C-alpha positions as CSV (number, residue, x, y, z in Angstrom):
1,M,0.0,0.0,0.0
2,C,2.7,2.5,1.0
3,A,4.9,1.8,-2.0
4,R,2.1,2.0,-4.7
5,S,0.1,5.0,-5.6
6,A,-3.7,5.1,-5.9
7,N,-3.5,5.2,-9.8
8,D,-1.4,2.0,-9.7
9,L,-4.0,0.3,-7.6
10,V,-6.9,1.4,-9.7
11,D,-5.2,0.2,-12.8
12,T,-4.6,-3.3,-11.5
13,V,-6.4,-6.2,-13.1
14,E,-8.3,-7.1,-9.9
15,V,-9.8,-3.6,-9.5
16,K,-10.7,-3.4,-13.2
17,K,-12.3,-6.8,-13.1
18,Y,-14.4,-6.5,-9.9
19,V,-15.0,-2.8,-9.5
20,P,-17.4,-1.2,-12.1
21,K,-16.0,1.5,-14.1
22,R,-18.2,4.2,-12.7
23,Y,-16.9,3.4,-9.2
24,Q,-13.2,3.3,-10.1
25,R,-12.9,7.1,-9.7
26,K,-14.5,6.8,-6.2
27,V,-12.0,4.1,-5.3
28,K,-9.2,6.3,-6.4
29,Q,-10.4,9.2,-4.3
30,V,-10.7,7.0,-1.2
31,L,-7.2,5.6,-1.7
32,D,-5.8,9.1,-2.2
33,R,-7.5,10.3,1.0
34,E,-6.2,7.2,2.9
35,N,-2.6,7.8,1.7
36,K,-2.9,11.5,2.6
37,D,-4.1,10.6,6.1
38,N,-1.2,8.1,6.5
39,R,1.3,10.7,5.4
40,S,-0.2,13.3,7.8
41,E,-0.1,10.8,10.7
42,M,3.5,10.0,10.0
43,S,4.4,13.7,10.0
44,I,2.6,14.2,13.3
45,K,4.2,11.2,15.0
46,P,7.7,10.7,13.5
47,D,9.8,7.7,14.4
48,I,12.4,9.2,16.7
49,L,14.7,6.2,16.3
50,A,14.5,6.4,12.5
51,V,15.2,10.1,12.5
52,A,18.2,9.6,14.9
53,T,19.5,6.8,12.7
54,I,19.3,9.0,9.6
55,K,21.1,11.9,11.3
56,H,23.8,9.5,12.6
57,K,24.3,8.0,9.2
58,K,24.7,11.5,7.7
59,I,27.4,12.4,10.3
60,V,29.2,9.1,9.8
61,N,29.1,9.4,6.0
62,T,30.5,12.9,6.3
63,I,33.4,11.7,8.5
64,Y,34.1,8.8,6.2
65,S,34.1,11.1,3.2
66,L,36.7,13.4,4.9
67,F,38.7,10.3,5.9
68,E,38.7,9.0,2.3
69,C,39.9,12.4,1.1
70,C,42.8,12.2,3.7
71,Q,43.7,8.7,2.4
72,E,44.4,10.2,-1.0
73,T,47.0,12.5,0.3
74,K,50.8,11.8,0.2
75,T,51.1,12.4,3.9
76,Y,48.6,9.7,4.8
77,R,50.4,7.2,2.5
78,V,53.7,8.0,4.1
79,L,52.3,7.7,7.6
80,F,50.2,4.6,7.3
81,E,51.4,2.6,4.2
82,M,55.1,2.6,5.1
83,T,56.9,0.9,7.9
84,Q,59.2,3.8,8.9
85,P,56.4,5.8,10.7
86,A,55.6,2.6,12.7
87,H,59.2,2.4,13.9
88,V,59.1,6.1,14.9
89,V,55.9,5.6,16.9
90,T,57.3,2.6,18.6
91,L,60.5,4.5,19.5
92,L,58.6,7.4,20.8
93,A,56.4,5.1,22.9
94,V,59.4,3.5,24.5
95,S,61.0,6.8,25.2
96,V,57.9,8.3,26.7
97,I,57.5,5.3,29.0
98,G,61.1,5.5,30.1
99,M,60.7,9.1,31.0
100,L,57.5,8.4,32.9
101,M,59.1,5.5,34.8
102,Y,62.2,7.5,35.8
103,P,61.2,11.2,36.0
104,Q,63.4,14.0,37.1
105,G,63.8,14.1,40.9
106,Q,63.3,10.4,41.4
107,F,66.2,10.3,43.9
108,N,64.3,12.5,46.4
109,P,62.1,10.0,48.2
110,K,58.8,11.2,49.7
111,P,57.2,9.3,52.5
112,D,53.6,9.9,51.4
113,L,52.0,8.3,48.4
114,I,50.9,10.8,45.8
115,K,47.1,11.1,45.8
116,L,45.2,11.6,42.6
117,S,42.5,14.1,42.1
118,P,38.9,12.8,41.8
119,L,39.0,13.5,38.0
120,L,42.2,11.5,37.4
121,S,40.9,8.7,39.6
122,L,37.8,8.6,37.5
123,I,39.7,8.5,34.3
124,Y,42.1,5.8,35.6
125,L,39.3,3.5,36.7
126,S,37.2,4.2,33.5
127,T,40.1,3.5,31.1
128,F,41.0,0.3,32.9
129,M,37.4,-1.0,33.0
130,M,36.8,-0.2,29.3
131,H,40.1,-1.9,28.4
132,F,39.4,-5.0,30.4
133,G,35.7,-5.1,29.2
134,S,36.7,-4.8,25.5
135,Q,39.2,-7.6,25.9
136,I,36.6,-9.9,27.4
137,W,33.9,-8.9,24.9
138,M,36.1,-9.2,21.8
139,T,37.8,-12.4,22.8
140,F,35.1,-14.5,24.4
141,V,31.8,-13.0,23.3
142,S,31.9,-11.2,19.9
143,G,34.5,-13.4,18.3
144,L,33.1,-16.8,19.3
145,S,29.5,-15.8,18.7
146,L,30.2,-14.6,15.2
147,Y,32.4,-17.5,14.2
148,F,29.8,-20.1,15.1
149,N,26.7,-18.2,13.8
150,V,27.6,-16.4,10.5
151,P,29.4,-17.5,7.3
152,R,33.2,-17.5,7.6
153,H,33.7,-14.8,5.0
154,T,31.1,-12.6,6.8
155,F,33.0,-13.2,10.0
156,G,36.3,-12.3,8.3
157,E,34.8,-9.0,6.9
158,V,33.7,-8.0,10.5
159,Q,37.1,-8.9,12.0
160,K,38.9,-7.1,9.2
161,V,37.2,-3.9,10.4
162,L,37.3,-4.6,14.1
163,F,40.9,-5.8,14.5
164,P,42.8,-2.5,13.8
165,R,40.3,-0.5,15.8
166,Y,40.3,-2.9,18.7
167,F,44.1,-2.7,19.2
168,S,44.2,1.0,18.5
169,V,41.6,1.7,21.2
170,N,43.1,-0.8,23.7
171,S,46.6,0.6,23.3
172,F,45.3,4.1,23.9
173,L,43.4,3.0,27.0
174,S,46.4,1.0,28.3
175,L,48.7,4.0,27.8
176,V,46.3,6.3,29.8
177,T,46.0,3.8,32.6
178,L,49.8,3.3,32.7
179,V,50.5,7.1,32.7
180,I,48.1,7.7,35.6
181,F,49.4,4.7,37.6
182,L,53.0,6.0,37.2
183,K,51.9,9.4,38.3
184,M,50.4,7.8,41.4
185,H,53.5,5.5,42.0
186,P,56.8,7.3,41.1
187,A,59.8,5.0,40.7
188,Y,61.2,5.9,44.2
189,S,58.1,4.5,45.9
190,W,58.1,1.1,44.1
191,D,58.2,-2.2,46.0
192,A,58.3,-5.6,44.3
193,Y,54.5,-5.8,44.0
194,V,54.2,-2.3,42.3
195,G,57.2,-3.1,40.1
196,I,55.5,-6.2,38.8
197,Q,52.4,-4.1,38.1
198,V,54.4,-1.5,36.1
199,G,56.2,-4.2,34.2
200,S,52.9,-6.0,33.2
201,M,51.3,-2.7,32.2
202,V,54.2,-1.7,30.1
203,L,54.3,-5.1,28.4
204,C,50.5,-4.8,27.8
205,F,50.8,-1.4,26.1
206,L,53.8,-2.3,24.0
207,L,52.3,-5.6,22.8
208,E,49.0,-3.9,21.8
209,L,50.9,-1.1,20.0
210,I,53.2,-3.6,18.2
211,I,50.2,-5.7,17.1
212,R,48.4,-2.6,15.8
213,L,51.4,-1.3,13.9
214,Y,53.1,-4.5,12.6
215,L,50.6,-7.4,12.7
216,A,47.1,-6.0,12.1
217,P,47.7,-4.4,8.7
218,P,49.2,-7.6,7.1
219,L,46.4,-9.7,8.6
220,V,43.8,-7.4,7.0
221,Q,45.6,-7.7,3.6
222,L,45.9,-11.4,3.9
223,T,42.2,-11.7,4.8
224,I,41.3,-9.7,1.6
225,I,43.5,-11.8,-0.7
226,K,42.5,-15.1,0.9
227,N,38.7,-14.4,0.8
228,A,39.0,-13.3,-2.8
229,I,40.6,-16.6,-3.8
230,E,38.0,-18.6,-1.8
231,A,35.1,-16.6,-3.3
232,K,36.2,-17.5,-6.8
233,A,36.3,-21.1,-5.8
234,G,32.8,-20.9,-4.3
235,L,34.1,-21.3,-0.7
236,G,33.7,-19.3,2.5
237,M,30.0,-19.7,3.2
238,E,30.5,-22.5,5.8
239,I,29.6,-21.7,9.4
240,G,31.8,-22.6,12.3
241,K,34.4,-24.6,10.3
242,Y,37.1,-24.2,7.7
243,N,37.0,-26.3,4.5
244,P,39.5,-25.4,1.8
245,G,38.0,-27.9,-0.7
246,P,39.9,-28.0,-4.0
247,L,42.1,-25.1,-2.9
248,S,44.0,-27.5,-0.6
249,K,45.9,-28.5,-3.7
250,C,46.7,-25.0,-4.8
251,P,50.3,-24.1,-3.6
252,H,49.7,-20.3,-3.9
253,Y,46.6,-20.5,-1.7
254,V,48.2,-22.9,0.8
255,K,51.2,-20.5,1.2
256,I,48.8,-17.5,1.8
257,H,46.7,-19.5,4.3
258,Q,49.8,-20.6,6.2
259,T,51.1,-17.1,6.5
260,F,47.6,-15.9,7.5
261,R,47.5,-18.6,10.3
262,K,50.9,-17.6,11.6
263,V,50.0,-13.9,11.8
264,H,46.7,-14.7,13.3
265,M,48.2,-17.0,15.9
266,A,50.8,-14.4,16.8
267,I,48.0,-11.8,17.3
268,A,46.0,-14.3,19.4
269,I,48.9,-15.1,21.6
270,G,49.7,-11.4,22.1
271,N,46.1,-10.7,22.9
272,L,46.1,-13.5,25.6
273,I,49.2,-12.1,27.1
274,T,47.7,-8.6,27.3
275,M,44.6,-10.1,28.9
276,A,46.8,-11.8,31.5
277,C,48.5,-8.5,32.3
278,T,45.1,-6.7,32.6
279,T,43.9,-9.5,34.9
280,L,47.0,-9.1,37.1
281,H,46.2,-5.5,37.5
282,L,42.6,-6.3,38.3
283,H,43.9,-8.5,41.1
284,Y,46.0,-5.6,42.3
285,L,43.0,-3.2,42.4
286,S,40.9,-5.8,44.2
287,Q,43.6,-6.1,46.9
288,K,43.7,-2.4,47.3
289,M,39.9,-2.3,47.7
290,L,40.2,-4.9,50.5
291,V,42.7,-2.7,52.3
292,I,40.4,0.3,52.0
């Protein structure tokens, strides 16, 4: 009814067959009035969710358009399509962490522990909770749910988008948590327990940063190539399993798949190590709460 006009309905075979010609004009008028009332009702009672979705889509499309324009620039290609900028970012990250761990004046011990402002405490707890929550969700909920419920290529398309963003967000959250923790625990105040916490947090941040810079981009490219080959062979629609079919005898595909598995396994191991580091810090915070 909504997609067809009154003229279309009047001209249908059923109307012409069962409605006398002298009444067809009346039917058209009734249908026009009904459509007008429907449109009026929709304008009076708009779907707020639909309106919000359309507005959000326009904003997202605008952002993506600007991002696509940036991707065409030489600066973007230099920063994100070459390995040298990744080396620079890694070097800067290590240098910043070193300066935070051993700030100037570390040899002037103070008896009292530095207390954070309420705002910094809120940021510290928020970043840690978001970091740990994203790890649990991505590893045990989102990943497993999608793998066992959608076609393998669909799962790969989702992971291709989520993987870089997951490690980008997690490395940022991990860095913020580490910076605030080091501000609260300067190097001169460390004991063995705090030293273990700092070491695990530094390891967590560096692993997530390295995975984002050096492992996630090749994994995305391998996923694109691998899925394209499988799609041409009519594969990739199986759910919860991997079946190479006739491609198991293709040396080119087998080599790509083996490389994909190695990179994916390295990322998985790194992700598990970062989860262990985050869990260790969760244990630390729980012990602090018991003391309080």
